[in-house]
Each structure stands twice: as structure tokens, then as C-alpha cells.
TORBABA-881501 format. One record per residue: residue number from 1; x, y, z of N, C-alpha, C in turn. Coordinates in steps of 0.05 Angstrom, whole numbers, plus 32768, in hexadecimal, padded with zeros to 4 digits. Example, Ala and Ser with C-alpha at 12.3 -4.5 7.8 and 13.67 -1.06 7.14 Angstrom:
2
+-----+------+------+------+-------+-------+-------+------+------+------+
| pos | n.c1 | n.c2 | n.c3 | ca.c1 | ca.c2 | ca.c3 | c.c1 | c.c2 | c.c3 |
+-----+------+------+------+-------+-------+-------+------+------+------+
|   1 | 8108 | 7F8E | 809C |  80F6 |  7FA6 |  809C | 8108 | 7FBE | 809C |
|   2 | 8101 | 7FD3 | 808E |  8111 |  7FEB |  808F | 8102 | 8001 | 809D |
+-----+------+------+------+-------+-------+-------+------+------+------+
END
This chain:
141
+-----+------+------+------+-------+-------+-------+------+------+------+
| pos | n.c1 | n.c2 | n.c3 | ca.c1 | ca.c2 | ca.c3 | c.c1 | c.c2 | c.c3 |
+-----+------+------+------+-------+-------+-------+------+------+------+
|   1 | 890B | 899C | 878A |  88FC |  898E |  879F | 88DF | 8999 | 879D |
|   2 | 88CE | 8985 | 87A2 |  88B1 |  898D |  87A1 | 88A6 | 899A | 87BA |
|   3 | 8893 | 89AB | 87B7 |  8889 |  89B8 |  87CF | 8872 | 89A7 | 87DB |
|   4 | 886A | 8992 | 87CB |  8853 |  8981 |  87D4 | 885C | 8970 | 87EC |
|   5 | 884A | 8970 | 8801 |  8850 |  895F |  8819 | 8847 | 8944 | 8811 |
|   6 | 8853 | 892F | 881B |  8849 |  8913 |  8818 | 882D | 8910 | 8820 |
|   7 | 881D | 88FF | 8812 |  8803 |  88FA |  881A | 87FF | 88E0 | 8829 |
|   8 | 87F3 | 88E0 | 8840 |  87ED |  88CA |  8850 | 87D9 | 88B8 | 8841 |
|   9 | 87DA | 889D | 8841 |  87C7 |  888B |  8834 | 87AB | 8890 | 8840 |
|  10 | 8797 | 8891 | 882F |  877D |  8898 |  8837 | 8774 | 8883 | 884D |
|  11 | 8767 | 888C | 8863 |  875D |  887C |  887B | 874E | 8864 | 8871 |
|  12 | 873A | 8869 | 8861 |  8726 |  8853 |  8857 | 8737 | 883F | 8847 |
|  13 | 874A | 8848 | 8838 |  875B |  8834 |  8828 | 876D | 8825 | 883B |
|  14 | 877A | 8832 | 884C |  878A |  8821 |  8861 | 8779 | 8810 | 8872 |
|  15 | 8762 | 8816 | 8879 |  8750 |  8804 |  888A | 8748 | 87EC | 8876 |
|  16 | 8740 | 87F2 | 885E |  8739 |  87DB |  884C | 8750 | 87C8 | 8847 |
|  17 | 8768 | 87D4 | 8842 |  877E |  87C2 |  883F | 8786 | 87B1 | 8857 |
|  18 | 8783 | 87BD | 886F |  8788 |  87AF |  8887 | 8775 | 8799 | 888B |
|  19 | 875B | 879D | 8884 |  8746 |  8788 |  8887 | 874C | 8772 | 8872 |
|  20 | 8756 | 8778 | 885B |  875C |  8764 |  8847 | 8776 | 8756 | 8850 |
|  21 | 8787 | 8762 | 885D |  879D |  8755 |  8867 | 8796 | 8741 | 887E |
|  22 | 8784 | 874A | 8890 |  8779 |  8739 |  88A5 | 876E | 8720 | 8899 |
|  23 | 875F | 8725 | 8881 |  8752 |  870D |  8874 | 8767 | 86F7 | 886C |
|  24 | 8780 | 8701 | 8866 |  8795 |  86EE |  8860 | 879A | 86DC | 8879 |
|  25 | 879B | 86E8 | 8891 |  879F |  86D8 |  88A9 | 8787 | 86C8 | 88AF |
|  26 | 876F | 86D2 | 88A9 |  8756 |  86C4 |  88AF | 8754 | 86AC | 889F |
|  27 | 875C | 86AE | 8886 |  8759 |  8695 |  8874 | 8772 | 8684 | 886F |
|  28 | 8788 | 868F | 8878 |  87A2 |  8681 |  8873 | 87A7 | 867F | 8856 |
|  29 | 879F | 8696 | 8845 |  87A4 |  8694 |  8829 | 87AC | 86AF | 8820 |
|  30 | 87C5 | 86B2 | 8814 |  87CD |  86CA |  880B | 87BB | 86D4 | 87F4 |
|  31 | 87B5 | 86ED | 87F3 |  87A2 |  86F7 |  87DD | 87B0 | 870E | 87CE |
|  32 | 87A0 | 8718 | 87BA |  87AC |  872D |  87A9 | 87AE | 8748 | 87B8 |
|  33 | 87A8 | 874A | 87D1 |  87AE |  8762 |  87DF | 87CC | 8765 | 87E3 |
|  34 | 87DB | 874D | 87E0 |  87F6 |  874E |  87E2 | 8802 | 874F | 87C6 |
|  35 | 8815 | 8760 | 87C2 |  8824 |  8760 |  87A7 | 8830 | 8746 | 87A1 |
|  36 | 8834 | 8741 | 8787 |  8841 |  8728 |  8781 | 885C | 8724 | 878D |
|  37 | 886C | 873A | 8790 |  8886 |  873A |  879B | 8887 | 8744 | 87B8 |
|  38 | 8871 | 8740 | 87C8 |  886F |  8749 |  87E4 | 8887 | 873E | 87F3 |
|  39 | 8891 | 8751 | 8804 |  88A8 |  874A |  8816 | 889E | 874A | 8833 |
|  40 | 88A3 | 8735 | 8842 |  889C |  8733 |  885E | 88B4 | 8731 | 886F |
|  41 | 88B6 | 8742 | 8883 |  88C9 |  8741 |  8899 | 88BC | 8739 | 88B1 |
|  42 | 88BC | 8720 | 88BA |  88AE |  8717 |  88D1 | 88BF | 8717 | 88EB |
|  43 | 88B3 | 871E | 8900 |  88C0 |  8723 |  8919 | 88B1 | 8716 | 8930 |
|  44 | 88AF | 86FD | 8931 |  88A3 |  86F0 |  8948 | 88B6 | 86F1 | 8960 |
|  45 | 88AE | 86EC | 8977 |  88C0 |  86EC |  898E | 88D9 | 86DB | 898A |
|  46 | 88F0 | 86E7 | 8990 |  8909 |  86D9 |  8991 | 8911 | 86CF | 8975 |
|  47 | 8907 | 86DB | 895F |  890F |  86D1 |  8944 | 8908 | 86E5 | 892F |
|  48 | 8913 | 86E1 | 8916 |  890D |  86F4 |  8901 | 8910 | 86E4 | 88E8 |
|  49 | 88FF | 86E7 | 88D5 |  8900 |  86DA |  88B9 | 88F5 | 86EE | 88A5 |
|  50 | 88FD | 86E8 | 888D |  88F6 |  86F9 |  8876 | 88EC | 86E5 | 8860 |
|  51 | 88D9 | 86ED | 884E |  88D2 |  86E0 |  8837 | 88CA | 86F3 | 8821 |
|  52 | 88C9 | 86EA | 8808 |  88C1 |  86FD |  87F3 | 88AF | 86EE | 87DF |
|  53 | 889B | 86FB | 87D6 |  8888 |  86EE |  87C3 | 886F | 86E5 | 87CF |
|  54 | 8859 | 86EA | 87C0 |  8840 |  86E2 |  87CA | 883D | 86C3 | 87CE |
|  55 | 884A | 86B4 | 87BD |  8849 |  8695 |  87C0 | 8859 | 868F | 87D9 |
|  56 | 886E | 8699 | 87DE |  887C |  8694 |  87F8 | 886D | 869B | 8811 |
|  57 | 8860 | 86B3 | 880F |  884F |  86BD |  8824 | 8837 | 86A9 | 8828 |
|  58 | 882C | 869E | 8813 |  8816 |  868D |  8814 | 881E | 8674 | 8822 |
|  59 | 8837 | 8669 | 881C |  8840 |  8650 |  8828 | 8844 | 8655 | 8845 |
|  60 | 8851 | 866C | 884C |  8857 |  8672 |  8869 | 883B | 8674 | 8878 |
|  61 | 8827 | 8683 | 886E |  880E |  8687 |  887D | 8800 | 866D | 8882 |
|  62 | 8801 | 865B | 886E |  87F5 |  8641 |  8871 | 8805 | 8630 | 8887 |
|  63 | 8820 | 8634 | 8889 |  882E |  8623 |  889E | 882A | 862F | 88B8 |
|  64 | 8825 | 864A | 88B9 |  8821 |  8658 |  88D4 | 8806 | 8654 | 88E0 |
|  65 | 87F1 | 8659 | 88CE |  87D6 |  8656 |  88D8 | 87C7 | 8645 | 88C2 |
|  66 | 87CA | 862B | 88C1 |  87BF |  861B |  88AA | 87A2 | 861E | 88A6 |
|  67 | 8791 | 8623 | 88BC |  8776 |  8624 |  88BA | 876B | 8643 | 88BE |
|  68 | 877E | 8655 | 88BE |  8778 |  866F |  88C2 | 8774 | 8676 | 88DF |
|  69 | 876E | 8692 | 88E5 |  876C |  869B |  8901 | 8756 | 86AF | 8901 |
|  70 | 8748 | 86B0 | 8917 |  8735 |  86C5 |  891A | 8748 | 86DE | 891E |
|  71 | 8746 | 86F3 | 890D |  8758 |  8709 |  890E | 8747 | 8721 | 890F |
|  72 | 874E | 8732 | 8923 |  873F |  874C |  8926 | 8752 | 8764 | 8921 |
|  73 | 8749 | 8777 | 8911 |  8759 |  878E |  890D | 8752 | 87A2 | 8924 |
|  74 | 8765 | 87A6 | 8934 |  8760 |  87B8 |  894D | 8761 | 87D5 | 8945 |
|  75 | 8776 | 87DE | 8933 |  8778 |  87F8 |  8929 | 878B | 87FA | 8911 |
|  76 | 8787 | 8810 | 8901 |  8798 |  8813 |  88EA | 879F | 8831 | 88E9 |
|  77 | 87B8 | 8836 | 88E5 |  87C3 |  8851 |  88E3 | 87D1 | 8855 | 88C8 |
|  78 | 87C4 | 8866 | 88B8 |  87D0 |  886A |  889D | 87EB | 8879 | 889F |
|  79 | 87FD | 8873 | 888C |  8816 |  8881 |  888A | 881B | 888B | 886D |
|  80 | 8830 | 8899 | 8868 |  8832 |  88A3 |  884E | 8838 | 888D | 883A |
|  81 | 8842 | 8876 | 8844 |  8849 |  8860 |  8830 | 8838 | 8848 | 8833 |
|  82 | 8825 | 8847 | 8846 |  8814 |  8831 |  884B | 8804 | 8835 | 8865 |
|  83 | 8808 | 8821 | 8879 |  87F8 |  8823 |  8892 | 8806 | 8812 | 88A4 |
|  84 | 87FF | 8817 | 88BF |  8808 |  8806 |  88D6 | 87EC | 87FB | 88E0 |
|  85 | 87EB | 87E1 | 88E6 |  87D4 |  87D5 |  88F0 | 87D9 | 87C2 | 8909 |
|  86 | 87C6 | 87BF | 8918 |  87C8 |  87AC |  8931 | 87B3 | 8798 | 892D |
|  87 | 87BA | 877F | 892F |  87A9 |  8768 |  892C | 87AA | 8759 | 8946 |
|  88 | 8792 | 874D | 894F |  8794 |  8739 |  8964 | 8788 | 871E | 8954 |
|  89 | 8796 | 8709 | 895E |  878B |  86EF |  8952 | 8785 | 86D9 | 8966 |
|  90 | 8775 | 86C8 | 895C |  876E |  86B0 |  896E | 8769 | 8699 | 895D |
|  91 | 8773 | 8682 | 8963 |  8772 |  866A |  8953 | 8770 | 8651 | 8966 |
|  92 | 8768 | 863B | 895A |  876A |  8623 |  8969 | 8781 | 8613 | 895E |
|  93 | 8793 | 8609 | 8971 |  87AA |  85FB |  8969 | 87AA | 85E1 | 8978 |
|  94 | 87A2 | 85CB | 896D |  879F |  85B2 |  8979 | 878E | 85B2 | 8993 |
|  95 | 8778 | 85BF | 8991 |  8767 |  85C2 |  89A9 | 876D | 85D7 | 89BD |
|  96 | 8784 | 85E5 | 89B8 |  878B |  85FC |  89CA | 8785 | 8618 | 89BC |
|  97 | 8778 | 8628 | 89CE |  8772 |  8644 |  89C4 | 878C | 8655 | 89C6 |
|  98 | 8794 | 865E | 89AE |  87AD |  866C |  89AB | 87A5 | 8689 | 89A3 |
|  99 | 87B3 | 869E | 89AF |  87AE |  86BA |  89A9 | 87C8 | 86C8 | 89A3 |
| 100 | 87C7 | 86DD | 8995 |  87DE |  86EC |  898E | 87D7 | 870A | 8987 |
| 101 | 87EC | 871C | 8987 |  87E9 |  8738 |  897E | 87FD | 873D | 8969 |
| 102 | 87F6 | 874E | 8955 |  880A |  8753 |  8942 | 8809 | 8772 | 893D |
| 103 | 8821 | 877E | 893A |  8822 |  8799 |  892E | 8830 | 8795 | 8911 |
| 104 | 8822 | 87A1 | 88FE |  882D |  879F |  88E2 | 882F | 87B9 | 88D7 |
| 105 | 8848 | 87BB | 88CB |  884F |  87D4 |  88BA | 884C | 87CB | 889E |
| 106 | 8838 | 87D7 | 888F |  8832 |  87CF |  8874 | 883A | 87E5 | 8860 |
| 107 | 884B | 87DF | 884B |  884F |  87F2 |  8835 | 883E | 87EB | 881F |
| 108 | 8833 | 8800 | 8812 |  881D |  87FD |  87FC | 8826 | 880B | 87E4 |
| 109 | 8822 | 87FC | 87CB |  8829 |  8808 |  87B3 | 8812 | 87FF | 87A0 |
| 110 | 8805 | 8811 | 8791 |  87F2 |  880B |  877E | 87DC | 87FB | 8789 |
| 111 | 87D3 | 8801 | 87A4 |  87BE |  87F4 |  87B0 | 87C2 | 87D8 | 87BA |
| 112 | 87DC | 87CE | 87BA |  87E1 |  87B6 |  87C5 | 87F9 | 87B7 | 87D9 |
| 113 | 87F9 | 87A6 | 87EC |  880D |  87A4 |  87FF | 8827 | 8798 | 87F4 |
| 114 | 883D | 87A8 | 87F6 |  8858 |  879F |  87EA | 886B | 8796 | 87FF |
| 115 | 8867 | 87A0 | 8818 |  887B |  8798 |  882D | 886C | 8797 | 8848 |
| 116 | 8873 | 8784 | 8858 |  8866 |  8780 |  8872 | 887D | 877C | 8887 |
| 117 | 887B | 878B | 889C |  888F |  8786 |  88B2 | 887B | 877F | 88C8 |
| 118 | 887E | 8766 | 88D3 |  886B |  875E |  88E7 | 8879 | 8757 | 8900 |
| 119 | 886E | 8762 | 8915 |  8878 |  875C |  8932 | 8861 | 874E | 893E |
| 120 | 8867 | 8736 | 894A |  8853 |  8726 |  8956 | 885A | 8721 | 8973 |
| 121 | 8846 | 871F | 8984 |  8849 |  8719 |  89A2 | 8850 | 86FD | 89A5 |
| 122 | 884D | 86EA | 8991 |  884F |  86CE |  8994 | 8835 | 86C1 | 899C |
| 123 | 8836 | 86A7 | 899F |  881D |  869A |  89A4 | 8818 | 8696 | 89C3 |
| 124 | 8800 | 869F | 89CB |  87F9 |  869D |  89E9 | 87E3 | 8689 | 89EB |
| 125 | 87EB | 8673 | 89FC |  87D6 |  8661 |  8A00 | 87C7 | 8666 | 8A1C |
| 126 | 87B5 | 8654 | 8A23 |  87A5 |  865A |  8A3F | 87B8 | 865F | 8A52 |
| 127 | 87CC | 864D | 8A59 |  87DF |  8653 |  8A70 | 87EC | 866C | 8A6F |
| 128 | 87F8 | 8675 | 8A5A |  8805 |  868E |  8A58 | 87F1 | 86A6 | 8A5D |
| 129 | 87DA | 86A5 | 8A52 |  87C4 |  86BA |  8A56 | 87C0 | 86B9 | 8A75 |
| 130 | 87BC | 86A4 | 8A82 |  87B5 |  86A2 |  8A9E | 87CC | 86AD | 8AAE |
| 131 | 87E6 | 86A5 | 8AA8 |  87FB |  86AF |  8AB6 | 8800 | 86CE | 8AB4 |
| 132 | 87F9 | 86D8 | 8A9C |  87FA |  86F5 |  8A98 | 87E5 | 8702 | 8AA6 |
| 133 | 87CC | 86F8 | 8AA6 |  87B6 |  8705 |  8AB6 | 87BE | 8704 | 8AD5 |
| 134 | 87CA | 86F0 | 8ADE |  87D1 |  86EF |  8AFB | 87EA | 8702 | 8B02 |
| 135 | 87FB | 8707 | 8AF1 |  8813 |  8716 |  8AF7 | 8814 | 8732 | 8AED |
| 136 | 8801 | 873A | 8ADB |  8800 |  8754 |  8AD0 | 87E6 | 8762 | 8AD0 |
| 137 | 87E5 | 877A | 8AD5 |  87CB |  878A |  8AD3 | 87D0 | 879D | 8ABC |
| 138 | 87BF | 8799 | 8AA7 |  87C2 |  87AD |  8A91 | 87B1 | 87C6 | 8A97 |
| 139 | 87BC | 87DC | 8A8E |  87AE |  87F4 |  8A94 | 8799 | 87FA | 8A7E |
| 140 | 879D | 87F0 | 8A66 |  878B |  87F2 |  8A4F | 8787 | 87D5 | 8A41 |
| 141 | 8771 | 87D1 | 8A36 |  876C |  87B8 |  8A29 | 8780 | 87B3 | 8A11 |
+-----+------+------+------+-------+-------+-------+------+------+------+
END
């Protein structure tokens, strides 16, 4: 057994990979930040799906956000095998302003993302955001 402790992914590398992943959501186009055999385990509200391969991911992202979404990286936490990141998203869907939040666990190998586990809040329209604001007081943004 080795006496070497596992090394956490460099903070700047994790941040850069997270921004490149956010670009995938911004452009609705899979890029080479994803490994050819990338695996996605998607967990939207009340559902779960999986897909494998950059081509399958590309088809999914185009069906999910065909014109892309304004995506903001809120934070990135490096791990031994990759990083955890939080995204907020905003897009126009048939004239409606839709928002969401995602937590993504990303595994990295050779500088590319090989696995993604995505937990998403679901799509929030104006009515849901208004109801939430009326019924809930958040302690932090």
C-alpha cells in the first residue's frame, strides 16, 4: 500500500473545467471537455435517466435547451477525482423566463470530464418564482 495521500484536483483546473462545462449548457453543444465515452446520470425532479457517449449527450443537450441557456457557475469544489459545481440557469422558453439550479458531480480523467451526476431543481417559471417568494423566506441567496 502506498503512503501517498490522494491529491485533490487543482482549484484552477477544476474552475476551468467547470466553466467549460457551463459553456456546454450556454451553447447547447457538447464539446471536447467531455470524454468521448462520457456517462451522464441525470436526476431532474421526480425522474432519473442515463446516457453514454458525447454524441448522446449532444443530442440530449440540444433537446433540453435547444438555444442554450445563460449559465452561471456559482461555485466549484475540487475533489480527489474531479469536482462538484453549482450552476444557475436562465433561458427563454416560448416567451417565458425559465430558471433552474443544478448541482453537478464531475469525474475527470486526463483533463476531460468522464462522468456527470446532475441534480436539477427543475424548471421554475414566473408563477412558481412568485409563489416561492410569497411562501418562503430564504436565509441566504
